[in-house]
Each structure stands twice: as C-alpha cells, then as structure tokens.
C-alpha positions as CSV (number, residue, x, y, z in Angstrom):
1,M,25.3,104.7,57.4
2,L,25.6,101.7,55.1
3,D,23.3,101.5,52.1
4,L,21.6,98.2,52.7
5,E,19.8,98.5,49.3
6,T,23.1,97.7,47.6
7,D,25.0,94.4,47.5
8,K,28.1,96.2,48.7
9,G,26.3,97.7,51.7
10,K,24.8,94.3,52.6
11,L,28.1,92.6,52.4
12,I,29.9,95.1,54.6
13,D,27.1,95.1,57.1
14,A,27.2,91.3,57.2
15,A,31.0,91.3,57.6
16,M,30.8,93.6,60.5
17,A,28.2,91.5,62.2
18,L,30.3,88.3,61.8
19,A,33.4,90.0,63.0
20,A,31.6,90.9,66.2
21,E,30.7,87.3,66.7
22,R,34.1,85.6,66.0
23,P,37.7,86.4,65.2
24,W,38.0,88.2,61.8
25,A,40.5,85.6,60.7
26,H,37.8,83.0,61.0
27,V,35.4,84.9,58.7
28,S,35.4,83.9,55.1
29,L,33.9,85.6,52.0
30,R,31.5,82.7,51.7
31,D,30.4,83.3,55.3
32,I,29.8,87.0,54.5
33,A,27.8,86.2,51.4
34,E,25.6,83.8,53.3
35,R,25.0,86.2,56.1
36,A,24.1,88.9,53.6
37,G,21.6,86.6,51.9
38,L,23.4,86.9,48.6
39,P,24.6,84.3,46.1
40,F,28.3,83.8,46.5
41,G,28.7,84.7,42.8
42,N,27.5,88.2,43.6
43,L,30.8,88.9,45.2
44,R,32.5,88.7,41.8
45,G,32.7,92.3,40.6
46,T,31.5,93.7,43.9
47,I,33.9,92.8,46.7
48,A,36.8,90.4,46.0
49,S,38.5,90.3,49.4
50,K,38.1,91.1,53.0
51,T,40.5,93.9,52.5
52,Q,38.1,95.5,50.1
53,I,35.3,95.1,52.7
54,V,37.3,97.1,55.3
55,S,38.3,99.7,52.6
56,G,34.6,100.0,51.7
57,F,33.7,100.5,55.3
58,I,36.3,103.3,55.6
59,R,34.8,105.0,52.6
60,A,31.3,104.6,54.0
61,V,32.4,106.4,57.2
62,D,33.9,109.2,55.1
63,T,30.7,109.7,53.2
64,E,28.6,109.7,56.4
65,V,30.9,112.3,58.0
66,L,31.4,114.5,55.0
67,K,27.6,114.7,54.2
68,N,27.1,116.2,57.6
69,V,29.9,118.7,57.6
70,P,28.4,122.0,59.0
71,E,28.9,125.3,57.3
72,R,32.3,126.8,57.9
73,D,32.7,128.8,61.1
74,L,35.3,131.4,60.3
75,G,35.9,131.9,64.0
76,Q,36.8,128.3,64.6
77,S,40.3,127.0,64.1
78,P,41.1,124.2,61.7
79,R,42.3,122.1,64.7
80,D,38.9,122.4,66.4
81,T,37.2,121.5,63.1
82,L,39.4,118.4,62.8
83,F,38.6,117.5,66.4
84,E,34.8,117.6,65.6
85,L,35.3,115.6,62.3
86,L,37.3,112.9,63.9
87,M,34.9,112.6,66.8
88,A,32.1,112.4,64.2
89,R,33.9,109.4,62.7
90,F,33.8,107.6,66.0
91,D,30.1,108.3,66.3
92,A,29.5,106.9,62.8
93,M,31.6,103.8,63.7
94,A,30.0,103.2,67.1
95,P,27.4,100.6,66.0
96,Y,30.2,98.5,64.6
97,K,32.7,98.8,67.5
98,E,32.7,95.1,68.4
99,G,33.4,94.1,64.8
100,L,36.1,96.7,64.5
101,R,37.8,95.4,67.6
102,S,37.9,91.9,66.0
103,I,39.2,93.3,62.7
104,D,41.9,95.4,64.5
105,R,43.2,92.4,66.3
106,D,43.5,90.2,63.2
107,V,44.2,92.5,60.3
108,S,47.8,92.9,59.1
109,F,49.4,95.8,57.4
110,D,48.1,96.1,53.8
111,T,49.0,98.8,51.3
112,T,45.4,98.9,50.0
113,L,44.1,99.6,53.5
114,F,46.8,102.1,54.2
115,Q,46.0,104.0,51.1
116,A,42.3,104.0,52.0
117,H,43.1,105.3,55.4
118,L,45.4,108.0,53.9
119,N,42.8,109.1,51.5
120,S,40.2,109.3,54.3
121,Q,42.5,111.6,56.3
122,R,43.0,113.8,53.2
123,W,39.3,114.3,53.0
124,M,39.1,115.2,56.7
125,L,41.8,117.9,56.1
126,L,39.9,119.3,53.1
127,A,36.7,119.4,55.1
128,A,38.6,121.4,57.8
129,G,39.7,123.9,55.2
130,L,43.3,122.7,55.1
131,D,45.4,121.9,52.0
132,G,45.5,118.2,51.4
133,D,47.3,118.3,48.0
134,G,51.0,118.5,47.0
135,P,54.0,117.7,49.2
136,R,52.5,119.7,52.1
137,G,49.3,117.9,51.8
138,V,51.0,114.5,51.7
139,L,52.8,115.4,54.9
140,R,49.6,116.5,56.6
141,S,47.7,113.5,55.5
142,S,50.4,111.1,56.7
143,G,50.6,112.9,60.0
144,L,46.8,112.9,60.5
145,A,46.7,109.2,59.5
146,S,49.2,108.3,62.2
147,L,47.4,110.4,64.7
148,S,43.9,109.0,63.9
149,G,45.2,105.5,63.9
150,A,46.5,105.9,67.4
151,I,43.3,107.5,68.6
152,F,41.3,104.7,67.0
153,K,43.0,102.2,69.3
154,T,42.2,104.4,72.3
155,W,38.6,104.6,71.2
156,L,38.3,100.8,70.8
157,E,39.2,100.4,74.5
158,D,37.2,103.4,75.7
159,D,33.8,102.1,76.9
160,D,32.8,105.4,78.6
161,P,29.6,106.6,76.9
162,G,31.0,110.2,76.9
163,L,34.3,109.0,75.4
164,A,36.2,111.2,77.8
165,K,39.5,109.4,77.4
166,T,39.2,109.5,73.6
167,M,38.5,113.2,73.5
168,A,41.3,114.1,75.9
169,S,43.8,112.0,73.9
170,L,42.6,113.5,70.6
171,D,42.8,117.0,71.8
172,R,46.3,116.5,73.2
173,R,47.6,114.9,70.1
174,L,46.0,117.5,67.8
175,R,47.7,120.3,69.8
176,R,51.1,118.5,69.4
177,A,50.5,117.9,65.7
178,G,49.6,121.5,65.2
179,D,53.0,122.6,66.5
180,T,54.7,120.0,64.4
181,M,52.8,121.0,61.3
182,A,53.6,124.6,61.9
183,S,57.3,123.7,61.7
184,I,56.7,121.6,58.6
185,D,54.8,124.5,57.0
186,Q,57.7,126.8,57.7
187,A,60.1,124.3,56.2
188,C,57.9,123.8,53.1
189,D,57.7,127.6,52.7
190,G,61.5,127.9,52.9
191,M,62.0,125.1,50.4
192,S,59.5,126.7,48.0
193,R,61.4,130.0,48.2
194,I,64.7,128.2,47.6
195,R,63.2,126.3,44.7
196,E,61.9,129.6,43.2
197,M,65.4,131.2,43.6
198,V,67.2,128.2,42.0
199,T,64.6,128.0,39.2
200,G,64.9,131.8,38.6
201,G,68.7,131.6,38.6
202,L,68.8,128.7,36.2
203,Q,66.4,130.5,33.9
204,N,68.5,133.7,34.0
205,A,71.7,131.7,33.4
206,T,70.2,129.8,30.5
207,S,68.9,133.0,29.0
208,G,72.3,134.7,29.3
209,F,74.0,131.7,27.7
210,R,71.7,131.8,24.8
211,N,72.2,135.5,24.3
212,R,76.0,135.1,24.4
213,R,75.9,132.2,22.0
214,S,73.7,134.2,19.5
215,S,76.1,137.1,19.8
216,A,79.1,134.9,19.2
217,R,77.5,133.4,16.1
218,A,76.7,136.8,14.7
219,T,80.3,138.0,15.2
220,N,81.9,134.9,13.6
221,D,79.4,134.7,10.7
222,E,82.0,135.0,7.9
223,P,81.7,133.7,4.3
224,E,83.4,130.3,3.7
225,T,86.7,130.4,1.8
226,P,86.2,128.8,-1.6
227,G,87.7,125.3,-1.8
228,G,88.2,125.2,2.0
229,S,87.1,122.4,4.2
230,G,85.9,122.3,7.7
231,A,86.9,119.8,10.4
232,F,83.8,117.7,9.7
233,D,83.6,118.1,5.9
234,D,84.6,115.3,3.5
235,P,88.3,115.7,2.6
236,A,89.1,117.3,-0.8
237,P,90.1,114.6,-3.4
238,S,93.8,114.3,-3.9
239,A,95.6,114.9,-7.2
240,G,95.5,111.9,-9.6
241,T,92.3,110.4,-8.2
C-alpha cells in the first residue's frame, strides 16, 4: 500500500513499525528517520511532524481503496457500497494494526488529523455515488466520519480473522445512519425550497420597487423653475452681496 520507493512512504512505514514496538508518544521524528534509513534532513520538506505522518497514512489508505473501487452495480444500494468500502479500508490497514493501536492510545485531537479524516470520508461517499459537496455533503461527511471513527475503535479490538464484530457493528450503524440521513436530506430539500421561495420573492419585490420608482420619476419629471433652488442646491446670493 505504501510506496516504499519514496521518502514519504519509507517514513510512514518506519513510523508504523516503531509505533507497533513502543508507545507512539515515545517515537520521535529522528527515530523515524533512522528506522527509514534516511538522513534526518530529508524530513525537511517531506514530513514535518508526526501528525503529518498519520495524515499521510490516511491518504495512502484512501488511494489504496479508491484504486480498487469496482464498477458501479446499479442494483446495489449506496449503503451496501459504503459497507464494502469501509471494510476495504480495514483490510488495507490490517498490516499496520499494532502500530495504529499505539497511535490511537496516544494521539490527541488535532484539527489537521480531523480534516484528513473528514476528507477521507468525503471520498468514500463519492465512491459510493453519494453527494459529498455543499451543505448536504458536509453533513454526510461529518456523519460518516463519526461513524467510521467509532467502528475503527471496534476494529482495533476485534482479533477475529473474520471481523464478525466489526462487520455487525458497521452494518448496524450504517442502517441507523441511513435513517438519520434520510431525515437530513428531507430537511435540506425543505430548506432549499424555502430559500428558492424567499429568493424569488425578494427578486420580485426588488423588480416591482424598481418599476414603481422608474414610473414615479417619469411622472415627476418636470422642467426646473428658472431661478429656483432645490433643497441641496447652493442658496441664491442675497441682495447687496
């Protein structure tokens, strides 16, 4: 899965091996460079933090899963496709399970990692033929990120070769999420219709106001009285000035 011909691939692979041997908190960037057989200076411009290593691993998993996405089966529901995609992620991560256990125990919340995880789930949605863009897509991606995060912890503790516990939990959660997303989709559709009605009403009101203003100007368009002054004109000079 990791491209061991590149420095980044070597560094991520080395990091995962070290994490399997010791707590992630006790693994330094220098340790990783040495295990990868690379000069420490090679990290500069390649990977600048352990957070970037985990983010790079997530993207590598994405690439592995997405390059093996089968042709779309029109008879298969998006939920079933998502089930297969998420299980494929666990298959891709399986060789690094011990390292991931260590990382999961020691890693703290990080916005960079969260964004990488969120983007990952967006790609899973797109691969399943679901909209991952716009407000609806953000809600779906966030929901799937929460779901997959919970299943990830189940998978870490599931040592059954058949992953029966992981599959049962994933199937159950996807069914619940499907019902929730159906309600969210209905709400989004309703909000879209309201937005269209409000936008259309404002456009009509603006158009009517402009028409009335143009009509009023045409009606009151009279020639100025010679010598007269308007409210905002300079006052006429008084006698004797």
